[in-house]
N, C-alpha and C positions, 0 to 999 in steps of 0.2 A: 386649611385646618382639616384634620382627620378625626372623625368621630365614629366609634363603634357603638351601636345601639342594640339592646336586647329587650324584646317584649315577648311575653308568653301566653297572652290571651287577648280577646277582642278589646277589652277596655284599655289594656296597655298599648295595643296597636293604635287606638284612637289618640291616646296621649302622645305616643311616639310620632305619629304623623303630624300633629300640630306643633310639637317641639321642633321637628325637622324643618317644617315650613318656616318657623320663627328663625331658626339658625340660618336658613338660606336667605332670609330677608336681611339679616344682620351681617352675614359672612358669605357673600355670593359664591366664593370658590370652595366652600366646604365640601368634603368628600365623606360618604357614608359607607359603612359595612355593618353586617350584623344579622339579626334574626327578627323578623316581624311579619305582619300580615298585610292585607290589601292597602290600608291607609298609609302605612310606612313605605310600601312598595310604590305607591303613587307619587311619593316624594323622591323616588330614585333608588331606593334600597333593593338590592338583589339578595333575598334571604338565603342564608347558608343552608337551611332546611326548613321544613314546614313548621310554622309556629304552633299549629294544632297539636303537635307532639307534646307540648309543654302545658296544655290546658287541662291539667289534672288537679282536682281539689279533694282534700280529705285524706286522712292517714290510711284508711282501709283501701282507698282508691289508688294511692301512690305505690303501696307495697308491691303489687304485681309488676309494676313498671320500673321498679327501683334501679335494676341493672342497666336498663336502656337509658334512663334519665342520667345515671352516673356517667355513662359513656358520652352522652350529649354535653354534659357539664365540662368534661375534659376536652372534648372536641371544640367547644365554644371558647374556653380559656386559651387553647392553643391558637385558635384563629385570631383572638385579640392580640396575643403576643406577636404573631406573624404580621398582622396589619400595623402594629405599633402606633396606635392613635394618640392624639393629644389628650383625649378623654374617653373613658368608657362610661356610657350611660345605661344603667339597667333600670327597667321599668316594671315595678310591682313584681309579682311572682317571686317572692323573696326566697323560697326554698331552693329555687334554681338560681336566681340572680346572684344572691349573696355567696353561694358556693363558687360561682364563676369568678366573682370579685376576689374571693379569698385566694384562689389559685393565681390570678393575675397579680395581686399584690405581693404574693410570695416570690414571684419571679421578676418583678419590675417595679418601677416608680410611677407607673401610669396613674393619672388622676382618676378617681372613681366618683361618680355621681349616681345616686339612687333616686328615682322619681316615684313618689308615693311613700310617705312615711309609714312604717309599721304601726299597727293599732296598739301601741304599748299602753295607751290610756284605757284600753279595754281588757287586755289580757297579756300575760307574759311580759311584764315591764322590763325584765332583764335583757330582752332582745336588743334594746337600744345600745347597751354597753357592748354587746357582742358585735353588733353591726358597726360600731365605731372603729373596730379593729381593721376593717377592710373598706369602709366608705368614708370619703372625705367630705361630701356635701350632699344634703338631702333637699329635694324639692317637694314641698308639702301641698296637698290639695285642700286641707282644712285649716281654718285660721287659728285653731287652738293647739296645733301640733308643734310648731317650732321650739317652744320652751323644753319639751321632752327630749328632742333631738340635741339641742344645744347643751342641755345638762349632761348628756352622755359624751360630749366632746366633739360633736360634728357641727359644721356650718349648716344652717337650715334657713330656707326662704319659703314663705307662703306665696305661691304663685297663682292661686285661684283654681277653680275647678273648670274643666273644659265644657261642662254642660252650660255654663252661662254664656258661652260664645256661639252656641249652636242656633241655627235659624229656627224661628217659630213658624208653624204652619199657617198659611193664609186660608181664608174662607174658600177661595178658589181651589186651593190644593185639597182641602177637605172634600169639596164637591167632586173633584176629579177622582179622588181615591174611592169615594162611594160609587161613582159611576163605573170605575174600572172593575170593581168586585161585585157589582149588582146589589148594593146594599140599600138602595133607595133612601128612605127616611127612617129606617129602623134605628132604635136606640142601640148603642154599641157598648159591649163589654170587652175590654182589653185584657188578654190573658198572657202572662209572660213567665213561662216555666223555667227560664234560665238560658244560658249560652253554652254550657258544657254538657257533654253527652251524659255524664253521670247524674247530674242534677235534673236534667230533662227527663231521663228515664225514671228517676225516683219520684219526681213531682207530678208528671203528666197524669198518671192514673189517679192520684189523689185529687188533683184539680178537676179532672173529668167527672169524678164521682160527686164532687162539690157542686159542679155546674148542673148536674142532673137534679140536685135538690133545689138549687137557687133558681134555675130557669123553669121549674115546673109550672109556676103560675105567671111566667113572663114569656109567653110564646113568641112575642114580636121581637125580642132582643136577639141580636146577632153577636157572635163571638169573633173577635179579631186576634190573631196570634202572629205578631211580627217575630220572625225567627232569624237568628244569626246564621249566616251562610253555611258554616261547617256542619250545623246540626239541623238545617232545614228539612232534608229528606226524613230524618228520624222524627222530627216534630210532626211532619205531615202524616206519617204512619201512626203515631201515638194519639193524635187528636181525631183520627178518622171516625171514631165512634162517639165523639162528644155531641151533646145537644147544641143548639144554637147555630147549626149549619156553619161550623167554624171555617174561617178563611185564613189560610196561612200566607203571610206576606213574606215571600222568599226573595231576598235581594238578588239572587242569581237569575231571577226571571225577568229582570228589567235592566236597562242601562243604569249606571250609578246615580245620576241626578234624579231619575224617576223613582228608584228604590228608596232613596233618602227622603224624597218628597212624600211618598206613600207612608213611610214609617212615621215621620213627624205629623202627618195628617191623622194617622191612626191614634197617636198619643193625644193629640189635642181634640180630636173629634169624639173620643169615647166619653161615655157618661161616667164610668168608673173603671177601676182596674184591679186585677188580682195579679200580684207579682211575687216572684222569688226575691229573696233578700239580695241586696247588692246595689251597685250604682244606678240601677234602673229606677230606684225610688227618686233619685235626683232628676232624672229625665222626666218623670211623671210630675214632679214638683214644678219643673220649668214650664211644663205644659198646663199646669194648674189642674191636673186630673186627680180627683180623689181616689185613694187606693187602700187596699188591704195587702199587707206583706205576709206571706206564708212560706215556711221553709222547714224541710226535714233533712237532717244529715244521716249518713250511715250510722247505725246504732253505736258502734264503737267510737266513731268520731264525736258523736253527740255526747256520750258519757264523759269523754275527756274534755270537750269544750265547756260543758256545763260546770265542771269543777274548776275551770281556769278563768272563765270570763267574769269580768268585774262590773258589768253593766246590766241594767234591766231592760235594755232595748238594743236591737242590732240595726235599726233603720236609720240611715244617715240624716234624713229629714228631722227625725226626733232629736238626734244628737246635735246637729248644727243649730237648730232653732231652740234647743234646750227646753223642749216640750215633749209630750208623749201623744201628740195629736194623731199620728198614724197608727192604727191598730195592727196587731201582729198575731199570727198563729204559728208558733214555733215548736219544734221538737214534738213532744207528745200531743200538743194542741193542734198540730198540723193534721187535722182530721176533716173529712168531708162535711160532717154536720157542723163543726165549729166554724169552718170557713164559710159555709153557706149562711150561717146566722150572722157572722160579722160583716159579710158583704151586704146583707140586707140593712144592717145598721148604717153602713157607709152610704148606701143608696138613699136612705131616708134623710140624712143630714149631710149633703154634699159640700156645704160651705164650712163645715167644722174644721177642715184642714187648711183653709185658704190663708189664714194669718201665718201659720207655721211655714207654709210653702214660700210665701213672699219674703219672710225674714231669712229663710235659708238661702234663697237666691241672692239677696243683698249681701249676706255675710260671705258668700262664695265669690263675690266680685262682679255681680251683674252690673253692667253699665260702665265698667272700667276697661282697661287694655286687655286684649285677648290673652287667656292664660298660656297658650303655646308661645306667644311672643314674650310674655313675662318670664316664662321658664327659660327661654333661650337667653334673655338678658341676664338672668341670675347665673346661668352656667358660665357665661363669658365674664361676668363681673368678678367671679371668685377664682378664675384661672390665673 
């Protein structure tokens, strides 16, 4: 079996790695080609070019790189046609992925699968119909998504979210992480300003100013900043002036098992977290760490998004649990004073989010078959 897989950012790489592992379990002689990051490469992929080139978010951020991305789209579609796979699997990054699928479909009958349903329940519902022109099958992470995709004419399977299959930190791992970074018994604040250069650059100064307000009367609290490898040097530079003696957990500084252990220990060992919007809220929910979500887009992107989004929350824990348990500071509310005040509220009532977190994990498939294996079974069953 020949599979071409395309991922454009860290979360997609994680999905791709688990899916590839599942396919290898079910079809031992499977052969891969495509674009991906370290987790997909660990499963045997030799990436055609660096996945980091595709990790761009927001209209204003994409425009300067449009010509280069267009060339990469054509190059990737050409590589798919050359490889002639049994299936093309694109993972998230729809602006890139679906353009590749369109070119492939125009020139071949290659089956196309897209992993991660577009958020048509939140904004731009017409995307599903457009997607159906080039995608045969969708793998959904959220349990309420399949009806939207099926209504547009695509096969769709809910396969669970990969967060439910990830290991949880042990007390020994938390103690080892504290010892490795000289944290002693200090209370820990986890700060997660994102995994893309644009969002880290935009959010880090705001988060730093918020921490100066929040930590003013909490001198014992330490700040932990787990960073994605591609942006770790940037993160280290940007947090250098933060209070709380910030510790940046750079995965490149350790072997892979140790880096993963330190990250999950940081998530579980923290008293509370300040996080950018995204799938990281589910990682925090899995660790049962109370959080505040804060996010600010480029001004132009925010104005467009505000006019198009149909929901009153962007946090996945809130959406999956059908609650509004996790507080947010978004857009104009993503200000240091607002963030500091909401963090204090979370700190005072750390158990207020517990029920929503537990419900979210159950609905995402906690306790069932690993999502990567479920996704692999779904791909094979529909072929």
